TIRO-984651 format. One line per field, with one value per residue (C-alpha): residue number from 1; residue in one letter; x, y, z negated. Coordinates in steps of 0.2 Angstrom, whole numbers, padded with zeros to 4 digits. Example, Ala and Ser with C-alpha at 12.3 -4.5 7.8 and 13.67 -1.06 7.14 Angstrom:
// TIRO-984651
nr c(1; 2)
rest c(A; S)
X c(0062; 0068)
Y c(-0022; -0005)
Z c(-0039; -0036)
***
This chain:
// TIRO-984651
nr c(1; 2; 3; 4; 5; 6; 7; 8; 9; 10; 11; 12; 13; 14; 15; 16; 17; 18; 19; 20; 21; 22; 23; 24; 25; 26; 27; 28; 29; 30; 31; 32; 33; 34; 35; 36; 37; 38; 39; 40; 41; 42; 43; 44; 45; 46; 47; 48; 49; 50; 51; 52; 53; 54; 55; 56; 57; 58; 59; 60; 61; 62; 63; 64; 65; 66; 67; 68; 69; 70; 71; 72; 73; 74; 75; 76; 77; 78; 79; 80; 81; 82; 83; 84; 85; 86; 87; 88; 89; 90; 91; 92; 93; 94; 95; 96; 97; 98; 99; 100; 101; 102; 103; 104; 105; 106; 107; 108; 109; 110; 111; 112; 113; 114; 115; 116; 117; 118; 119; 120; 121; 122; 123; 124; 125; 126; 127; 128; 129; 130; 131; 132; 133; 134; 135; 136; 137; 138; 139; 140; 141; 142; 143; 144; 145; 146; 147; 148; 149; 150; 151; 152; 153; 154; 155; 156; 157; 158; 159; 160; 161; 162; 163; 164; 165; 166; 167; 168; 169; 170; 171; 172; 173; 174; 175; 176; 177; 178; 179; 180; 181; 182; 183; 184; 185; 186; 187; 188; 189; 190; 191; 192; 193; 194; 195; 196; 197; 198; 199; 200; 201; 202; 203; 204; 205; 206; 207; 208; 209; 210; 211; 212; 213; 214; 215; 216; 217; 218; 219; 220; 221; 222; 223; 224; 225; 226; 227; 228; 229; 230; 231; 232; 233; 234; 235; 236; 237; 238; 239; 240; 241; 242; 243; 244; 245; 246; 247; 248; 249; 250; 251; 252; 253; 254; 255; 256; 257; 258; 259; 260; 261; 262; 263; 264; 265; 266; 267; 268; 269; 270; 271; 272; 273; 274; 275; 276; 277; 278; 279; 280; 281; 282; 283; 284; 285; 286; 287; 288; 289; 290; 291; 292; 293; 294; 295; 296; 297; 298; 299; 300; 301; 302; 303; 304; 305; 306; 307; 308; 309; 310; 311; 312; 313; 314; 315; 316; 317; 318; 319; 320; 321; 322; 323; 324; 325; 326; 327; 328; 329; 330; 331; 332; 333; 334; 335; 336; 337; 338; 339; 340; 341; 342; 343; 344; 345; 346; 347; 348; 349; 350; 351; 352; 353; 354; 355; 356; 357; 358; 359; 360; 361; 362; 363; 364; 365; 366; 367; 368; 369; 370; 371; 372; 373; 374; 375; 376; 377; 378; 379; 380; 381; 382; 383; 384; 385; 386; 387; 388; 389; 390; 391; 392; 393; 394; 395; 396; 397; 398; 399; 400; 401; 402; 403; 404; 405; 406; 407; 408; 409; 410; 411; 412; 413; 414; 415; 416; 417; 418; 419; 420; 421; 422; 423; 424; 425; 426; 427; 428; 429; 430; 431; 432; 433; 434; 435; 436; 437; 438; 439; 440; 441; 442; 443; 444; 445; 446; 447; 448; 449; 450; 451; 452; 453; 454; 455; 456; 457; 458; 459; 460; 461; 462; 463; 464; 465; 466; 467; 468; 469; 470; 471; 472; 473; 474; 475; 476; 477; 478; 479; 480; 481; 482; 483; 484; 485; 486; 487; 488; 489; 490; 491; 492; 493; 494; 495; 496; 497; 498; 499; 500; 501; 502; 503; 504; 505; 506; 507; 508; 509; 510; 511; 512; 513; 514; 515; 516; 517; 518; 519; 520; 521; 522; 523; 524; 525; 526; 527; 528; 529; 530; 531; 532; 533; 534; 535; 536; 537; 538; 539; 540; 541; 542; 543; 544; 545; 546; 547; 548; 549; 550; 551; 552; 553; 554; 555; 556; 557; 558; 559; 560; 561; 562; 563; 564; 565; 566; 567; 568; 569; 570; 571; 572; 573; 574; 575; 576; 577; 578; 579; 580; 581; 582; 583; 584; 585; 586; 587; 588; 589; 590; 591; 592; 593; 594; 595; 596; 597; 598; 599; 600; 601; 602; 603; 604; 605; 606; 607; 608; 609; 610; 611; 612; 613; 614; 615; 616; 617)
rest c(X; X; X; X; X; X; X; X; X; X; X; X; X; X; X; X; X; X; X; X; X; X; X; X; X; X; X; X; X; X; X; X; X; X; X; X; X; X; X; X; X; X; X; X; X; X; X; X; X; X; X; X; X; X; X; X; X; X; X; X; X; X; X; X; X; X; X; X; X; X; X; X; X; X; X; X; X; X; X; X; X; X; X; X; X; X; X; X; X; X; X; X; X; X; X; X; X; X; X; X; X; X; X; X; X; X; X; X; X; X; X; X; X; X; X; X; X; X; X; X; X; X; X; X; X; X; X; X; X; X; X; X; X; X; X; X; X; X; X; X; X; X; X; X; X; X; X; X; X; X; X; X; X; X; X; X; X; X; X; X; X; X; X; X; X; X; X; X; X; X; X; X; X; X; X; X; X; X; X; X; X; X; X; X; X; X; X; X; X; X; X; X; X; X; X; X; X; X; X; X; X; X; X; X; X; X; X; X; X; X; X; X; X; X; X; X; X; X; X; X; X; X; X; X; X; X; X; X; X; X; X; X; X; X; X; X; X; X; X; X; X; X; X; X; X; X; X; X; X; X; X; X; X; X; X; X; X; X; X; X; X; X; X; X; X; X; X; X; X; X; X; X; X; X; X; X; X; X; X; X; X; X; X; X; X; X; X; X; X; X; X; X; X; X; X; X; X; X; X; X; X; X; X; X; X; X; X; X; X; X; X; X; X; X; X; X; X; X; X; X; X; X; X; X; X; X; X; X; X; X; X; X; X; X; X; X; X; X; X; X; X; X; X; X; X; X; X; X; X; X; X; X; X; X; X; X; X; X; X; X; X; X; X; X; X; X; X; X; X; X; X; X; X; X; X; X; X; X; X; X; X; X; X; X; X; X; X; X; X; X; X; X; X; X; X; X; X; X; X; X; X; X; X; X; X; X; X; X; X; X; X; X; X; X; X; X; X; X; X; X; X; X; X; X; X; X; X; X; X; X; X; X; X; X; X; X; X; X; X; X; X; X; X; X; X; X; X; X; X; X; X; X; X; X; X; X; X; X; X; X; X; X; X; X; X; X; X; X; X; X; X; X; X; X; X; X; X; X; X; X; X; X; X; X; X; X; X; X; X; X; X; X; X; X; X; X; X; X; X; X; X; X; X; X; X; X; X; X; X; X; X; X; X; X; X; X; X; X; X; X; X; X; X; X; X; X; X; X; X; X; X; X; X; X; X; X; X; X; X; X; X; X; X; X; X; X; X; X; X; X; X; X; X; X; X; X; X; X; X; X; X; X; X; X; X; X; X; X; X; X; X; X; X; X; X; X; X; X; X; X; X; X; X; X; X; X; X; X; X; X; X; X; X; X; X; X; X; X; X; X; X; X; X; X; X; X; X; X; X; X; X; X; X; X; X; X; X)
X c(0986; 0989; 1002; 0989; 0980; 0994; 1000; 0985; 0990; 1001; 1001; 1011; 1008; 1024; 1032; 1035; 1042; 1052; 1060; 1066; 1073; 1081; 1088; 1094; 1105; 1110; 1118; 1128; 1133; 1137; 1154; 1163; 1181; 1181; 1179; 1193; 1183; 1173; 1163; 1156; 1150; 1144; 1133; 1129; 1121; 1111; 1103; 1098; 1089; 1080; 1076; 1069; 1057; 1054; 1048; 1035; 1025; 1026; 1021; 1006; 1000; 0998; 0989; 0976; 0971; 0965; 0975; 0972; 0984; 0995; 0993; 0992; 1009; 1017; 1018; 1030; 1039; 1038; 1057; 1064; 1058; 1065; 1081; 1081; 1076; 1088; 1103; 1096; 1100; 1118; 1120; 1117; 1129; 1143; 1160; 1162; 1143; 1148; 1156; 1142; 1128; 1139; 1150; 1168; 1180; 1180; 1167; 1149; 1141; 1134; 1115; 1111; 1116; 1104; 1090; 1089; 1091; 1076; 1063; 1070; 1064; 1046; 1042; 1047; 1036; 1020; 1024; 1028; 1020; 1027; 1023; 1036; 1047; 1050; 1054; 1067; 1075; 1078; 1085; 1097; 1100; 1105; 1117; 1124; 1128; 1132; 1146; 1150; 1157; 1163; 1173; 1178; 1185; 1196; 1206; 1209; 1216; 1203; 1195; 1191; 1197; 1214; 1211; 1226; 1222; 1232; 1220; 1217; 1212; 1191; 1184; 1169; 1160; 1164; 1184; 1189; 1189; 1181; 1167; 1165; 1167; 1151; 1139; 1143; 1139; 1125; 1115; 1122; 1112; 1099; 1101; 1105; 1087; 1077; 1082; 1070; 1053; 1044; 1039; 1057; 1059; 1076; 1083; 1081; 1088; 1106; 1107; 1107; 1118; 1131; 1131; 1131; 1149; 1157; 1155; 1161; 1177; 1177; 1174; 1189; 1200; 1198; 1209; 1194; 1187; 1171; 1163; 1165; 1157; 1143; 1141; 1145; 1130; 1116; 1119; 1116; 1104; 1092; 1095; 1091; 1074; 1069; 1071; 1063; 1048; 1048; 1059; 1059; 1067; 1082; 1082; 1092; 1103; 1105; 1105; 1120; 1129; 1127; 1132; 1148; 1155; 1148; 1159; 1174; 1173; 1172; 1188; 1196; 1195; 1201; 1218; 1211; 1207; 1209; 1201; 1216; 1222; 1208; 1199; 1212; 1219; 1230; 1216; 1202; 1215; 1214; 1197; 1198; 1208; 1193; 1183; 1189; 1191; 1174; 1168; 1178; 1169; 1154; 1160; 1164; 1150; 1136; 1122; 1126; 1143; 1155; 1149; 1139; 1153; 1168; 1175; 1192; 1193; 1193; 1205; 1220; 1213; 1207; 1216; 1226; 1245; 1249; 1240; 1253; 1267; 1262; 1255; 1263; 1261; 1253; 1241; 1224; 1206; 1191; 1179; 1175; 1173; 1155; 1140; 1133; 1149; 1150; 1133; 1135; 1152; 1147; 1129; 1124; 1115; 1099; 1102; 1111; 1098; 1085; 1095; 1098; 1078; 1076; 1084; 1077; 1063; 1064; 1074; 1058; 1043; 1058; 1057; 1040; 1032; 1043; 1035; 1020; 1018; 1022; 1027; 1033; 1031; 1040; 1055; 1053; 1053; 1067; 1078; 1077; 1078; 1096; 1101; 1099; 1107; 1121; 1122; 1120; 1136; 1147; 1144; 1149; 1166; 1165; 1162; 1141; 1146; 1132; 1132; 1129; 1120; 1106; 1100; 1102; 1088; 1077; 1077; 1075; 1058; 1050; 1052; 1043; 1031; 1026; 1025; 1013; 1004; 1007; 0996; 0980; 0983; 0973; 0960; 0969; 0976; 0984; 0976; 0959; 0955; 0949; 0937; 0937; 0955; 0953; 0956; 0969; 0978; 0974; 0981; 0997; 0999; 0998; 1012; 1023; 1024; 1027; 1042; 1050; 1048; 1060; 1068; 1075; 1086; 1093; 1100; 1107; 1116; 1119; 1127; 1137; 1145; 1148; 1157; 1168; 1174; 1176; 1185; 1197; 1199; 1205; 1215; 1225; 1228; 1234; 1246; 1255; 1258; 1269; 1269; 1269; 1258; 1241; 1245; 1230; 1220; 1226; 1219; 1203; 1200; 1205; 1190; 1180; 1182; 1183; 1167; 1158; 1146; 1147; 1166; 1174; 1185; 1199; 1198; 1200; 1216; 1221; 1218; 1228; 1243; 1242; 1243; 1260; 1267; 1264; 1274; 1256; 1262; 1252; 1236; 1239; 1243; 1227; 1218; 1222; 1221; 1201; 1199; 1207; 1199; 1182; 1188; 1201; 1203; 1209; 1227; 1233; 1231; 1238; 1255; 1256; 1255; 1267; 1280; 1276; 1278; 1297; 1300; 1297; 1306; 1292; 1294; 1284; 1269; 1274; 1277; 1258; 1253; 1263; 1255; 1239; 1242; 1249; 1233; 1222; 1237; 1242; 1252; 1262; 1276; 1286; 1275; 1282; 1301; 1298; 1292; 1308; 1317; 1305; 1309; 1331; 1330; 1322; 1336; 1319; 1332; 1317; 1304; 1315; 1321; 1302; 1296; 1311; 1306; 1288; 1294; 1306; 1290; 1279; 1290; 1307; 1308; 1302; 1317; 1307; 1315; 1333; 1331; 1326; 1342; 1352; 1341; 1337; 1353)
Y c(0967; 0979; 0977; 0979; 0965; 0954; 0957; 0947; 0931; 0924; 0905; 0908; 0922; 0937; 0929; 0914; 0921; 0930; 0916; 0911; 0928; 0925; 0910; 0916; 0931; 0921; 0908; 0921; 0931; 0917; 0911; 0904; 0905; 0890; 0879; 0869; 0875; 0891; 0894; 0882; 0873; 0884; 0889; 0870; 0872; 0886; 0882; 0864; 0869; 0884; 0870; 0860; 0872; 0874; 0856; 0857; 0871; 0865; 0848; 0854; 0867; 0850; 0843; 0855; 0858; 0853; 0837; 0845; 0858; 0848; 0839; 0855; 0863; 0846; 0851; 0861; 0857; 0837; 0845; 0850; 0837; 0824; 0831; 0827; 0809; 0807; 0813; 0801; 0788; 0796; 0795; 0777; 0774; 0787; 0777; 0786; 0790; 0803; 0814; 0814; 0819; 0830; 0837; 0836; 0845; 0863; 0864; 0854; 0852; 0835; 0829; 0839; 0855; 0852; 0844; 0863; 0871; 0863; 0865; 0883; 0885; 0876; 0886; 0903; 0896; 0893; 0908; 0920; 0937; 0953; 0959; 0946; 0946; 0967; 0959; 0948; 0964; 0973; 0960; 0959; 0977; 0978; 0966; 0972; 0987; 0977; 0966; 0978; 0988; 0973; 0972; 0987; 0986; 0971; 0981; 0994; 0981; 0983; 0966; 0959; 0941; 0939; 0926; 0913; 0919; 0916; 0926; 0945; 0953; 0954; 0938; 0947; 0931; 0917; 0915; 0917; 0933; 0925; 0921; 0938; 0948; 0937; 0940; 0958; 0958; 0948; 0961; 0975; 0970; 0971; 0986; 0994; 0986; 0993; 1008; 1012; 1004; 1019; 1023; 1018; 1030; 1042; 1033; 1017; 1024; 1031; 1015; 1006; 1016; 1018; 0999; 1000; 1010; 1003; 0987; 0990; 0997; 0978; 0971; 0982; 0980; 0960; 0959; 0946; 0946; 0936; 0953; 0963; 0947; 0947; 0965; 0964; 0952; 0957; 0975; 0971; 0956; 0970; 0985; 0971; 0966; 0983; 0991; 0977; 0979; 0997; 1007; 0995; 1007; 1007; 0988; 0988; 1002; 0990; 0974; 0975; 0984; 0970; 0958; 0964; 0970; 0952; 0945; 0955; 0949; 0931; 0934; 0944; 0929; 0917; 0927; 0937; 0952; 0972; 0967; 0952; 0963; 0967; 0950; 0937; 0928; 0913; 0906; 0906; 0893; 0881; 0879; 0869; 0856; 0855; 0854; 0842; 0831; 0832; 0827; 0811; 0808; 0810; 0799; 0785; 0787; 0794; 0786; 0789; 0801; 0797; 0802; 0817; 0830; 0815; 0826; 0829; 0807; 0806; 0824; 0815; 0799; 0810; 0825; 0825; 0824; 0843; 0850; 0843; 0847; 0864; 0865; 0852; 0834; 0834; 0848; 0843; 0851; 0844; 0852; 0857; 0875; 0875; 0870; 0860; 0850; 0846; 0839; 0830; 0822; 0820; 0815; 0808; 0812; 0812; 0823; 0837; 0837; 0841; 0856; 0863; 0859; 0870; 0882; 0883; 0883; 0899; 0907; 0906; 0912; 0927; 0934; 0929; 0937; 0953; 0954; 0950; 0964; 0984; 0996; 0992; 0972; 0975; 0982; 0969; 0953; 0963; 0965; 0947; 0937; 0950; 0943; 0927; 0927; 0937; 0920; 0909; 0918; 0917; 0897; 0895; 0897; 0894; 0883; 0881; 0890; 0887; 0907; 0912; 0900; 0898; 0920; 0910; 0898; 0908; 0922; 0904; 0899; 0916; 0920; 0904; 0908; 0927; 0919; 0911; 0924; 0934; 0923; 0926; 0907; 0912; 0896; 0888; 0899; 0890; 0899; 0907; 0920; 0912; 0920; 0905; 0906; 0891; 0882; 0894; 0890; 0872; 0872; 0882; 0868; 0855; 0863; 0865; 0847; 0842; 0854; 0849; 0832; 0836; 0851; 0838; 0826; 0842; 0849; 0833; 0833; 0848; 0847; 0832; 0844; 0858; 0844; 0835; 0856; 0860; 0846; 0845; 0863; 0861; 0846; 0855; 0869; 0856; 0848; 0865; 0868; 0851; 0850; 0832; 0837; 0838; 0822; 0813; 0827; 0823; 0807; 0810; 0823; 0812; 0799; 0810; 0813; 0794; 0792; 0805; 0798; 0809; 0815; 0823; 0808; 0820; 0827; 0808; 0806; 0821; 0818; 0800; 0812; 0819; 0804; 0801; 0819; 0811; 0793; 0786; 0775; 0758; 0768; 0780; 0765; 0755; 0773; 0776; 0759; 0757; 0776; 0767; 0751; 0763; 0776; 0766; 0778; 0790; 0796; 0805; 0789; 0776; 0792; 0790; 0769; 0767; 0779; 0768; 0754; 0759; 0764; 0747; 0740; 0733; 0735; 0722; 0732; 0749; 0744; 0736; 0754; 0763; 0752; 0756; 0775; 0774; 0768; 0783; 0796; 0790; 0805; 0808; 0805; 0809; 0793; 0783; 0789; 0783; 0766; 0766; 0768; 0753; 0742; 0746; 0743; 0724; 0721; 0722; 0732; 0726; 0736; 0749; 0753; 0750; 0765; 0774; 0775; 0778; 0795; 0800; 0798; 0813; 0821; 0824; 0843; 0841; 0842; 0824; 0819; 0822; 0812; 0799; 0799; 0798; 0788; 0772; 0768)
Z c(0051; 0038; 0025; 0008; 0017; 0019; 0004; -0005; 0006; -0008; -0016; -0032; -0045; -0046; -0062; -0050; -0036; -0047; -0054; -0037; -0034; -0051; -0045; -0028; -0035; -0049; -0037; -0028; -0043; -0057; -0058; -0073; -0079; -0091; -0074; -0064; -0049; -0055; -0040; -0032; -0046; -0057; -0043; -0039; -0057; -0055; -0036; -0044; -0061; -0050; -0034; -0047; -0057; -0042; -0035; -0047; -0040; -0021; -0029; -0039; -0023; -0014; -0025; -0030; -0012; 0002; 0011; 0027; 0020; 0018; 0037; 0045; 0034; 0038; 0057; 0054; 0036; 0043; 0051; 0034; 0026; 0040; 0037; 0020; 0022; 0034; 0022; 0012; 0022; 0027; 0007; 0005; 0017; 0010; 0005; -0012; -0020; -0029; -0019; -0008; -0021; -0028; -0015; -0011; -0022; -0020; -0010; -0016; -0002; -0006; -0005; -0019; -0014; 0002; -0006; -0017; 0000; 0007; -0010; -0009; 0008; 0007; -0006; 0001; 0018; 0007; -0006; 0006; 0011; 0017; -0001; -0008; 0006; 0004; -0014; -0006; 0006; -0011; -0019; -0006; -0005; -0023; -0024; -0009; -0018; -0034; -0026; -0015; -0028; -0040; -0022; -0023; -0041; -0034; -0018; -0033; -0043; -0058; -0059; -0076; -0071; -0069; -0054; -0048; -0031; -0015; -0005; -0003; -0019; -0011; -0017; -0025; -0033; -0021; -0022; -0004; 0005; 0021; 0012; 0003; 0020; 0027; 0014; 0009; 0029; 0028; 0012; 0022; 0038; 0026; 0020; 0037; 0042; 0027; 0029; 0040; 0032; 0028; 0010; 0004; -0010; -0008; -0022; -0014; 0003; -0006; -0016; 0003; 0011; -0003; -0003; 0015; 0015; 0000; 0011; 0024; 0017; 0008; 0023; 0034; 0016; 0013; 0030; 0036; 0052; 0049; 0040; 0056; 0066; 0057; 0059; 0076; 0082; 0068; 0073; 0091; 0088; 0078; 0091; 0106; 0098; 0094; 0110; 0118; 0108; 0106; 0116; 0133; 0147; 0138; 0140; 0152; 0146; 0129; 0134; 0148; 0135; 0123; 0134; 0140; 0122; 0116; 0129; 0124; 0105; 0112; 0121; 0109; 0098; 0108; 0112; 0127; 0133; 0125; 0108; 0104; 0090; 0081; 0085; 0083; 0071; 0069; 0058; 0071; 0082; 0070; 0069; 0087; 0078; 0065; 0079; 0088; 0074; 0069; 0087; 0085; 0069; 0078; 0094; 0081; 0069; 0078; 0066; 0049; 0049; 0040; 0023; 0015; 0011; 0016; 0032; 0022; 0020; 0040; 0044; 0043; 0055; 0067; 0069; 0085; 0084; 0086; 0071; 0058; 0070; 0070; 0050; 0042; 0039; 0023; 0026; 0029; 0029; 0022; 0030; 0049; 0047; 0057; 0047; 0064; 0068; 0049; 0047; 0062; 0059; 0039; 0041; 0058; 0074; 0065; 0049; 0065; 0077; 0063; 0056; 0073; 0075; 0059; 0066; 0080; 0074; 0062; 0077; 0087; 0075; 0069; 0087; 0090; 0075; 0078; 0095; 0088; 0074; 0070; 0061; 0043; 0045; 0060; 0051; 0036; 0048; 0060; 0042; 0040; 0054; 0058; 0043; 0046; 0064; 0056; 0044; 0056; 0065; 0053; 0051; 0067; 0061; 0040; 0026; 0020; 0004; -0007; -0012; 0005; 0012; -0001; 0006; 0022; 0016; 0007; 0022; 0035; 0024; 0024; 0040; 0043; 0032; 0039; 0058; 0048; 0039; 0055; 0068; 0053; 0051; 0034; 0033; 0020; 0008; -0006; -0023; -0021; -0032; -0050; -0061; -0072; -0085; -0092; -0074; -0071; -0087; -0084; -0066; -0077; -0089; -0074; -0063; -0078; -0085; -0064; -0066; -0081; -0077; -0063; -0072; -0086; -0074; -0066; -0082; -0085; -0068; -0075; -0092; -0086; -0072; -0085; -0096; -0083; -0076; -0092; -0099; -0084; -0085; -0101; -0101; -0086; -0099; -0113; -0099; -0096; -0112; -0111; -0130; -0140; -0151; -0138; -0132; -0144; -0139; -0119; -0119; -0128; -0117; -0102; -0109; -0110; -0091; -0084; -0093; -0085; -0072; -0063; -0062; -0048; -0041; -0038; -0054; -0062; -0052; -0061; -0078; -0073; -0068; -0084; -0095; -0081; -0088; -0105; -0103; -0102; -0086; -0086; -0093; -0080; -0065; -0070; -0069; -0052; -0047; -0053; -0041; -0025; -0025; -0025; -0014; -0001; 0009; -0002; 0002; -0012; -0022; -0013; -0007; -0027; -0027; -0013; -0021; -0041; -0030; -0024; -0044; -0049; -0034; -0027; -0012; -0001; -0009; -0005; 0012; 0014; 0005; 0017; 0032; 0025; 0027; 0044; 0046; 0040; 0043; 0062; 0063; 0050; 0053; 0035; 0029; 0045; 0036; 0019; 0027; 0038; 0023; 0015; 0031; 0029; 0008; 0011; 0028; 0041; 0053; 0069; 0060; 0053; 0072; 0076; 0065; 0072; 0088; 0085; 0074; 0091; 0103; 0095; 0083; 0091; 0088; 0068; 0055; 0051; 0065; 0060; 0043; 0055; 0065; 0049; 0036; 0047; 0056)
***
């Protein structure tokens, strides 16, 4: 099917699709240094606004066309729609609704982010053509060039932002070298693939090649293995699909070599084989603890999960005893570092299964389309597919970072949509050419009204998100100044954060601690008590309350709270030590000895055990 014919198969005007691409690019590159979380919350705001406007386009399309269009599309789109319905149910069962809605602190992988992803996925599926797909690839190539150039600046110490960054300097616009290297690798895969598309200008190819070179440099300098793995698996998939469809005589060479090298890479990640020194990092091993904890959550909460983006609230309860002994009793994790396990464990089996179904749907559609197409069409779909597989490969060991994930969803929707076009399913093309200007204008007004009805609440949410981020950042700055002249302002900002209907609960807790620092203990105590009542599992609230009770010589309450912590964090020897000391102070020697034995039973080689032998006697 000729590209020029396929380019006519569109359901939206170029301006609408350009809006999508602009939103995707802004989601990736935007950050705000006046936010407490300058990366994730900033990206959530952009993606919510983008998706809310596009939702009006989707609804307008189905309302203006024959019902058979929707019925036929539902055979494919029923899966992502089911994904969101099941996620909405899981949201209802999430202990802390705001966390489920907005996402956890420093993550923002809640209901709203996935709703935006699904809207982008469906819109792209309906809007895509090979011409628009080429626009996605072009945007990815240009973005890869810009971000890799920024990465080089960071490596050279020329960043225009002075980040308080405990990681490698190469974080681009994502805040973490692992995320940065993964994204640069995904965009580099697009650049490598599109170089082989015919009729690309010399300038375009130079941009792509230079971008790939800078990306590779950044990935190496980031000391992150994720980017290298994404590149390896993406290139491997590209070679195998290309030779299978175009050079079948090389299949018997490329495929066996791919299997062998893939096995060596996998073994290297597990600290085995000749590639161990290149691929193994302790952070790979620690993921095993995250995954096993997720599996325990799935076993105990199979239907609804532990709550959307609430992995961190349950991790210490389900982590194995070896984890705290190796990494520390207070060290935790807020994510399973595997998107599939994260969704199964936090949102339940129905959400997890429907997500896997989406992945299978896209993968099968993509491979079939590559096999059935030729020429530029094949190269376009192949470029999208290898980038999508690259994204999925990093999702196996990483977090669903919004700035990266948005590319996985738009590319997934494009692959699925192109498979529909490729099979010549054009019997219900969305918007037929119309010569009557008035009717076209009516459609545009109608769509604008629908989009605006969704955009307004999205803007309200975004504004409140902006406020609690900037208020929290300002409060922290004022509190760090340790000046009495700022006390009234700190109280005022604290009130704003607490009264904001969608404020991050952790920010409210930090705002209360600022009151403590300014000798406003009764107010802080009242605020933290309310937070603890709304989230009785939160270990930070409980720990603070236990310390407060101890300082007030209220040992009975302190003991009760420490026992509650023990239920939620059963392998925390430090908490048991504090509990044993409390029993000693109240004269309950029998309980003290019981606690001492508990500590020695699993942490006998830890420093805490030595403390227990001294303190609990």
